[in-house]
KOLMAR-382810 format. One record per atom (N, C-alpha, C, O): x, y, z. Coordinates in steps of 0.02 Angstrom, whole numbers, plus 32768, in hexadecimal, padded with zeros to 4 digits. Example, Ala and Ser with C-alpha at 12.3 -4.5 7.8 and 13.67 -1.06 7.14 Angstrom:
BEGIN
82947EE48186;82677F1F8186;82947F5B8186;82C87F5A81A7;82827F908162;82AC7FCB8165;82858002818A;829E80398192;
//
This chain:
BEGIN
80277FC97FFA;7FFC80027FFE;802E80408003;805480478033;802D80687FD3;805180A17FC8;802680E17FCD;7FEF80E87FB2;804681117FF4;802181557FF5;8050818E7FE7;805C81BA8010;806D818B7FA7;80A081B87F93;808181FE7F95;804A82057F7A;809E82317FB1;809282737FBE;804D82847FD1;803282B97FC2;802C82487FFA;7FEB825B801B;7FFD827F8055;802D82708078;7FD182B78062;7FDF82E58093;7FB582D780CD;7F7882D580CA;7FD682CD8104;7FB282A48146;7FC582CF8181;800182D9818B;7F9D82E781A3;7FA7830981E4;7F9582D9821C;7F6482B58216;7FBB82D78253;7FB582A9828C;7FBD82C882C9;7FF482E282D4;7F8B82CC82FB;7F9282EE8332;7FA382B7836F;7F92827C8372;7FC782D8839B;7FE882B183D7;801D827983B4;801C823E83C4;804C82968382;807B826A8364;80C4826B8381;80F38258835F;80CB828083BC;8111828183D9;8125823883F4;815E822483FD;80F0821783FD;810181CF8420;80C681A48415;809381BA83FB;80CE8160842B;80A18132842B;807F813183E6;809E813A83B1;8034812583EA;8016810E83AE;801281418377;800D812F833C;80128187838A;801B81BC835E;805D81BA8336;805D81C482F9;809381AE8357;80D281A88339;80D5816F8309;80F4817482D4;80B68138831A;80B380FC82F1;808F810882B1;80A480F4827A;8059812982B9;802D813B8282;80598168824A;805A815B820E;8079819B8269;809D81C98239;80D3819D821B;80DD81A481DE;80F481758239;8129814D821A;8111811E81E8;8135810C81B9;80D2810881F0;80B380D081C3;80A380F98185;80AE80E0814D;808C8133818A;806F81598149;80B3816C8127;80BB816180EA;80E38187814E;811F819F8129;814581698105;8160817180CE;8144812D812B;816980F38106;814480E180C9;815F80B780A4;810980F980B7;80E980EB807D;80EB8125804C;80CB81238018;8111815A805F;811681938036;80F981CD8042;810381FD801D;80D081D18076;80A58202808E;80CE8243809C;8109823D80AA;80B3827B8099;80CB82B980BB;80A982C480FD;806D82D280FC;80C582BF812E;80A382BB8170;80AC82FF819C;80E4831981A3;8073831981B8;807E835581E1;8068833C822B;8030832B823B;809B833F8251;809A83288295;8089836082CA;80A8839682CA;805D835382F4;805383858326;804F8361836C;803983288372;8067838883A1;8069837283E5;807583AE8417;808A83E48403;806783A28453;807483CF8484;80BC83D9848C;80D18413848F;80E483AA8490;812B83AA8491;814983AF844A;815A837C842D;814F83E78431;816583F583EB;81AB83E183DF;81BD83D183A6;81D483E18412;821B83C7840B;821D837A8402;8246836283DA;81F483558425;81F08312841A;81D3830683D1;81EA82DB83AC;81A1832C83C0;8182831D837A;81B9832B8342;81BF83078311;81E08360834E;821983738322;824C8338831E;8267832F82E8;825783188347;828582D8834B;826782A48323;8287828482FA;822B829A8330;820382688306;81FE827D82C0;820982528295;81F082B482B0;81ED82CD826B;823682C5824D;823C82AB8216;826782D8826C;82AF82D7824E;82BC82878240;82D382788209;82B08258826C;82B682178262;829381FC8224;82AF81D981FA;825182108221;8230820181ED;8249821381A4;824B81EC8175;825C825681A5;8277826D8165;82B8824F8151;82C482458115;82E882408186;831D82208173;831581D9815A;833A81C1812F;82E681B98177;82D481738161;82B2816F8119;82BF814280F2;8288819F810E;826D81A280CB;8235816780CA;8225814680FC;821A815F808B;821F818D804E;81EE81CD8060;81F78200803F;81C181CC808C;819B81FE809D;81C4823480C5;81FE822780D5;81A4827180D6;81C782A38100;819382BA812B;815782AD8121;81AA82DF815F;818382F18196;8191833981AD;81CB834C81A7;8163836381C7;816F839981EF;81468399822D;811283798234;816283BF825A;814783BA82A2;812C840182B2;81468434829D;80F783FE82D7;80D9843E82F1;80BD843F8336;80A1840C834A;80C18473835F;80A78472839E;80558471839F;80368497837A;8039844D83C3;7FF3844F83CC;7FD284278409;7FCD83EA840B;7FBB84538438;7F9F843D8471;7F5784388464;7F3A846E845F;7F368407845E;7EEE8404844C;7EBD8426848A;7E828435847F;7ED9842E84C1;7EB7844B84FD;7EB8849884F5;7E9784BC851B;7EDB84AE84C6;7EE384FA84BC;7ECB850C847A;7EEB84FA8448;7E9485308476;7E7585408431;7EA1856B8404;7EA1856383C7;7EC7859A8425;7EF085C083F8;7F2D859583DB;7F4285A583A4;7F49856583FB;7F75853983E5;7F5D850E83B1;7F8484FA8386;7F1684F983B1;7EF984CF837C;7EF484FB8341;7F0784E6830A;7EDA853C8348;7ED48567830A;7F18857982F0;7F1D858282B3;7F49857F8312;7F8C85898302;7FB2854F82D9;7FD9855A82AA;7FA2851382F0;7FAD84D782C5;7F8D84D5827E;7FAF84C7824C;7F4E84E2827C;7F2084E0823A;7F3E851A8211;7F46851481D4;7F4F854F8231;7F6B858581FC;7FAB857381E9;7FBC858481B1;7FD48553820C;8018854081F7;8015850A81BD;803C850C818E;7FE384DB81C4;7FDA84B1818F;7FC284D2814C;7FD584BE8115;7F9785028155;7F7D85228117;7FB1854D80FC;7FA8856380C3;7FEA855D811D;8023857E80FC;8054855180DE;8080856580B9;804B850C80F2;807B84DD80D0;805E84B78093;808284A58064;801D84AF8097;7FF984828060;7FBD849F804C;7F9984B78079;7FA984A2800E;7F6D84B57FF9;7F30847E8002;7EF5848E7FF6;7F4184438017;7F12840E801E;7F2883DA8054;7F6383CE805D;7EF983BE8077;7F0B838380A6;7EDD834B8093;7EA0834F808D;7F058316808C;7EE282D4807E;7EC682A980B8;7E93828780B2;7EEA82AD80EC;7ECF82818125;7EE282AD8166;7F1982C7816F;7EAE82B1818F;7EB682D281CE;7EAF82908206;7E798271820A;7EDE82808227;7EDC824A8261;7ED2827282A4;7EFF829382BE;7E95826C82BD;7E8382888302;7E9F82508339;7E778226834D;7EDC82518350;7EF882238377;7F00823F83BA;7EEE821D83EB;7F1D827E83C3;7F238298840A;7EF782998431;7EC082AB841D;7EFF8287846F;7ED0828484AB;7EEE827984ED;7F17824D84F8;7ED982A48519;7EF582948561;7ED3825D857F;7E95825B8584;7EFF822A8597;7EDF81F185B9;7EF181F68603;7F26820D8618;7EBA81DC862B;7EC781DF8674;7EA181A38690;7E6A8191867A;7EBE818786C1;7EA0815186E5;7E718165871D;7E6F819F8732;7E4E81398735;7E28814C876F;7DE381348773;7DBE81448744;7DC9810E87A4;7D8280F087A4;7D54812C87C1;7D19812C87B0;7D67815787E5;7D3D81878806;7D4481C687F1;7D7D81D687DF;7D1581F487EE;7D13823C87D0;7D4D825D87FE;7D78828187E5;7D4C8250883A;7D858274886B;7DCF825B8866;7DFC82758887;7DD8822B883D;7E16820E8837;7E47823D881E;7E828236882E;7E34826D87F6;7E5D82A087D7;7E4482E387E4;7E0882ED87EE;7E75831587E3;7E5F835C87F2;7E35838187B7;7E33836A877E;7E1783B687C9;7DEA83D38795;7E1383E28755;7E0083D5871C;7E5184018765;7E75841E8720;7E8383E286F4;7E8283E886B7;7E9383A58715;7E97836C86E5;7E61835986BF;7E6A83448686;7E1D835F86DD;7DE3835386B6;7DD78380868A;7DBE836E8655;7DE583C18697;7DDE83FA8663;7E0D83ED862A;7DF983F885F1;7E4B83D68635;7E7C83C785F8;7E63838E85D3;7E6883918595;7E47835885EF;7E2D832285C7;7DF98334859C;7DF983218562;7DC8835B85B5;7D8583728592;7D9E83A9855C;7D8383AA8524;7DCB83D1856A;7DE48401853A;7E0883E684FF;7E0A840484C9;7E2483B28509;7E40838C84CE;7E0D837C849B;7E178382845F;7DD6836884B5;7D9F8354848C;7D8383928461;7D6E838B8427;7D8683C8847F;7D6F8405845E;7DA68417842E;7D98842F83F7;7DE5840C8443;7E1A84188409;7E1183F383CF;7E15840E8398;7E0383B283D5;7DF983838395;7DBD839A836D;7DBB8393832F;7D8A83B78391;7D5583D18366;7D6C84168342;7D5A84228309;7D90843F8363;7DAD84788344;7DDD8473830F;7DE0849982DF;7E028443831A;7E35843382E8;7E16841982A7;7E2A842E8271;7DE683EC82AD;7DC383D58274;7DA0840A824E;7DA1840A8211;7D8084388272;7D63846E8256;7D8C84968223;7D7A84A281EA;7DC684A88242;7DF184DC8226;7E2084B681F1;7E4884D781D0;7E1D847981E8;7E44845181B8;7E17843D8184;7E2D84228150;7DCF8449818E;7DA5842F8159;7DAB8451810F;7D9D843280DB;7DC184908112;7DD184AE80C9;7E0A848A80AD;7E0584838070;7E3E847180C6;7E6E845380AE;7E5B840B809A;7E6F83F58064;7E3683E580C3;7E1C83A980AE;7DE983AA8074;7DE7837A804D;7DC183E0806D;7D9583EB8032;7DBE83F57FF3;7DA383E97FBD;7DF9840B7FF6;7E2184147FC3;7E4283D67F9F;7E5383D57F64;7E4983A67FC8;7E5B83657FB5;7E3283367F85;7DF483377F86;7E5283117F5F;7E2782E87F31;7E1882A47F58;7DF1827D7F3E;7E3482987F8E;7E24825B7FB4;7E30826F8005;7E62825F8025;7DFC8293801C;7E0082A08066;7DE582668092;7DB582418084;7E0E826380CB;7DF2823680F9;7DFF82598147;7E3482778154;7DD08253816F;7DE1826781B4;7DDF821E81DD;7DB081F781D7;7E1482148202;7E1C81D68225;7E1A81E88272;7E43820E828D;7DE781C98293;7DE481D882DE;7DF881968306;7DDB81608301;7E3181A6832E;7E3F8170835D;7E1A817B8398;7E2F81A383C2;7DE6815B83A2;7DB8816F83DD;7DCB8144841A;7DEA815B844A;7DB481028416;7DBA80DA8454;7D8380B98461;7D4F80D88459;7D7E80768477;7D428059848F;7D1C807984C1;7CE1806B84CA;7D3F80A784E7;7D1E80D0851A;7CEE810284F6;7CC981268518;7CEE810584BB;7CB8812C8498;7C7B81048485;7C4B8121846D;7C7B80C5848E;7C498099847D;7C10809B84B9;7C2080A284F4;7BD0809484A4;7B98808F84DC;7BA5804E84FB;7BB0801C84D9;7BA3804F8540;7B9E80118565;7BE77FFD8573;7BEF7FD2859E;7C1F80198554;7C5E8000856C;7C76800D85B2;7C75804785C9;7C8D7FD985D5;7CA47FED8616;7CE37FC88632;7CF17FC4866E;7D037FB08602;7D3C7F898612;7D817FAC8615;7DB37F8C8626;7D867FE88606;7DC58013860D;7DC7802C864F;7D928039866D;7E038036866B;7E11805786AC;7E1A809E86A3;7E3680BC86D0;7E0380BF866B;7E0981048663;7DD6812B868F;7DA4810F86A5;7DE481648699;7DBE819486C6;7D8681A386A1;7D8981A68664;7D4A81AF86C4;7D0D81CA869E;7D1782028675;7CF482078643;7D41822D8683;7D4E8264864F;7D62824E8610;7D4B826785DD;7D8F821F8610;7DA4820385D0;7D6A81E385A6;7D5F81EA856A;7D4781BF85D3;7D05819E85B1;7CE081D4858C;7CD181D08550;7CD2820B85B8;7CA4824285A2;7CCA825F8564;7CA782648531;7D0782728560;7D2682928524;7D1F826384E5;7D15827B84AD;7D25821E84F1;7D2281F484BE;7CDB81EB849E;7CD481E48461;7CAB81EC84C6;7C6981F184B2;7C5882328485;7C32822F8454;7C758266849A;7C7082A48478;7C8B82A08433;7C6C82B38401;7CD182848431;7CEB827483F1;7CC9824383C5;7CCC82488388;7CA9821483E1;7C7F81E583BC;7C428205839E;7C3081F38366;7C22823383C1;7BE9825783A8;7BF982888378;7BCF8296834E;7C3582A88379;7C5282CE8346;7C5D82A48306;7C4C82BE82D1;7C75826D8306;7C8A824682CE;7C46822D82AB;7C3E8228826E;7C16821D82DA;7BD4820382BC;7BB18237828F;7B988225825A;7BB0827482A1;7B8E82AD8282;7BB682BB824B;7B9982BE8215;7BF482C3824D;7C2682DA8215;7C1982A381DF;7C0A82B181A5;7C1F826581F6;7C1A823681BD;7BDA823D8196;7BDC82368159;7BA4824A81B3;7B6882578189;7B6B82938162;7B5A82908127;7B7F82CC817A;7B7E830E815D;7BB6831A8133;7BAF8348810A;7BF482F88134;7C2583068103;7C2582D380CB;7C4C82D9809B;7BFC82A180D0;7BFF826B809C;7BEF82888058;7C0F82748027;7BBE82B98051;7BA882D08012;7BE582F67FF1;7BEC82F97FB4;7C0F8313801D;7C5283388001;7C8A83067FF3;7CC3831B7FE6;7C7B82C47FF4;7CB282947FE8;7CE782868020;7D1882628016;7CDB82A28059;7D05829E808E;7CF8825F80C2;7CCC826180ED;7D21822A80B9;7D0F81EE80E3;7D2782018133;7D5C821D8140;7CFD81F0815A;7D0C81EC81A8;7D0E81AB81C5;7CDD818781CD;7D4E819B81D5;7D66815C81E4;7D708153822C;7DA181728240;7D4F812F825C;7D59813182A1;7D6480ED82B8;7D4580BB82A5;7D9A80F182EC;7DB680AB8306;7DA180AA8350;7DA680DF836F;7D88806F8371;7D77806E83B1;7D9D803783D0;7D7D800683E3;7DD6803883D8;7E04800183FC;7DFD8002843F;7DF98037845D;7DFB7FC4845F;7E017FC484A8;7E467FD684BD;7E707FE48493;7E547FD584FC;7E947FE1851C;7EC87FB584FC;7EC37F788507;7EFA7FC984D6;7F2E7FA784B8;7F737FB784C8;7F847FE984E7;7F9D7F8884AF;7FE77F8F84C3;800E7FAF847D;7FF87FA68445;80437FD0848A;806D7FEB8455;808F7FB08433;80987FB583F6;80A27F7A8450;80C77F488432;80B57F018452;809E7EFF848B;80C07ECD8430;80B27E8B8448;80A17E618411;809B7E7583D8;80997E1C8428;80877DE983F5;80497DF383D6;801A7DFD83FD;803C7DF4839B;80057DF78378;7FD97DB2836E;7FCE7D958339;7FC67DA283AA;7FA47D5483A9;7F607D5C83C9;7F527D8F83E9;7F367D2A83C1;7EF07D2D83CE;7EE97D2F841E;7EB57D448438;7F177D1D843E;7F0D7D1F848B;7F357D5884B0;7F3C7D5A84ED;7F4D7D868482;7F767DBC849F;7F507E018499;7F1C7E058479;7F697E3084B8;7F547E7084BD;7F527E8B846D;7F7D7E7D8443;7F1F7EB08462;7F247ED48426;7F5D7F0B8417;7F677F348444;7F7F7F1083E3;7FBB7F3683DD;7FB37F7183B7;7F857F72838E;7FDB7FA783BB;7FD07FDD839C;7FDB7FD48350;7FBB7FF68328;80097FA4833D;80117F9082F2;7FD47F7C82D9;7FC17F9882A5;7FAF7F4E82F6;7F707F3D82DC;7F357F7382D0;7F0E7F7182A0;7F377F9D82FD;7F0F7FDA82F3;7F25800682C3;7EF9802582A6;7F64801082B3;7F7D80358281;7F6F8013823D;7F628035820C;7F717FD2823B;7F667FB181F8;7F207FBB81E2;7F117FB781A6;7EF17FC88213;7EAA7FD58203;7EA4801A81E8;7E7B802581BB;7ECB804A8200;7ED2809081E4;7EE880918197;7EC980AC8168;7F21806F8196;7F3D8070814D;7F08804B811B;7EF3806580E8;7EF7800F8131;7EC57FF18109;7E7E801580EB;7E66800F80B3;7E67803D8123;7E2780648116;7E42809E80E7;7E2380AC80B3;7E7B80BF80F9;7E87810480CB;7EA180E58084;7EA1810B8054;7EB680A7807C;7ECC80948040;7E9F80798010;7EB080657FD8;7E5F8078802C;7E2680578003;7E0E808C7FC6;7E1080C87FD5;7DFA807C7F89;7DDA80A67F5E;7D9E80CA7F76;7D7B80B37FA4;7D9281067F56;7D60812D7F77;7D10810C7F7A;7CE381217F9F;7D0C80D47F4C;7CC880B97F58;7CC1808A7F92;7C8B806E7F9F;7CFE80807FBA;7CFA80567FF9;7D0B808E8030;7D3E80B08032;7CD48090805F;7CCC80B98097;7CC7809180CD;7C8F807C80DB;7D03807E80F9;7CFE80628137;7CFC80928174;7D2B80B0818F;7CB680938183;7CA680C881B5;7CC980BD81FF;7CE580EB821D;7CC3807E8218;7CD980718258;7CFE80308265;7CEF7FFE8245;7D2A80308290;7D487FED82A2;7D3C7FE382ED;7D4D800F8315;7D217FAB8300;7D1A7F998343;7D387F57834A;7D3B7F2C831D;7D527F52838A;7D7E7F198393;7D667EF583CE;7D537F138400;7D687EAD83CA;7D5F7E808405;7D947E8D8438;7DCE7E978426;7D847E8F8472;7DB97E9584A8;7DC77E5484C5;7DA47E3E84F3;7DFE7E3184AA;7E097DEE84B8;7E207DE68505;7E067DBE852C;7E547E0F8515;7E757E0E855A;7E4C7E418585;7E307E74856F;7E4D7E2985C8;7E2A7E5685F2;7E5F7E818617;7E907E698634;7E527EC68612;7E847EF88634;7E967EEA8681;7E6A7ED686A7;7ED07EF38694;7EE17EE986D7;7EB47F1586FE;7EA37F4C86E8;7E9C7EFD873F;7E737F24876C;7EA57F53879B;7E8C7F7987C6;
//
């Protein structure tokens, strides 16, 4: 699967799944725009990607909890490219906790503000997506955004933010479809960054990323709207 010169923006790309997503697209020839709160870490990732090739990468600061930072990232992209083919909404603040009182108010505010940031970024990048001949919005949501899911140890604020993200993806999928913009959402359970890809093992980031690559790589008559995953392993209590 080749994505030569595909223009891809990835939030939360300095580490973890976001970094792996950026590397996977660049390895297939894409031009990747990375954003992260830690811009120095994102620049190191971008430099590594560009040296490795065949794609190239640029890094930008963007804290999704700060609206001005979100608008600044969108403006920086508009100054770099006249279109965007793929927006991957990956960035999110994760926090553990069974009880609402397990974390302070400012942590809850930050988690919820990240959801607002995802909405704002999508809004401000829509003109670049509309200018693409093959636009996709990919939402890395989480099984915490599924109705009835209770198996994660995430804090209720994370559940609330992911339900908001799922609601945004649902209505955008309906309203952007006439414009030819596919909205692709993934709802993985808690997963590990690395590990054996076997039936009795935890879901890995590599498997989740393979789903993203597969969906984006499909011709335009194939619209894979959502990926839902069976949670084979039980998360530790």
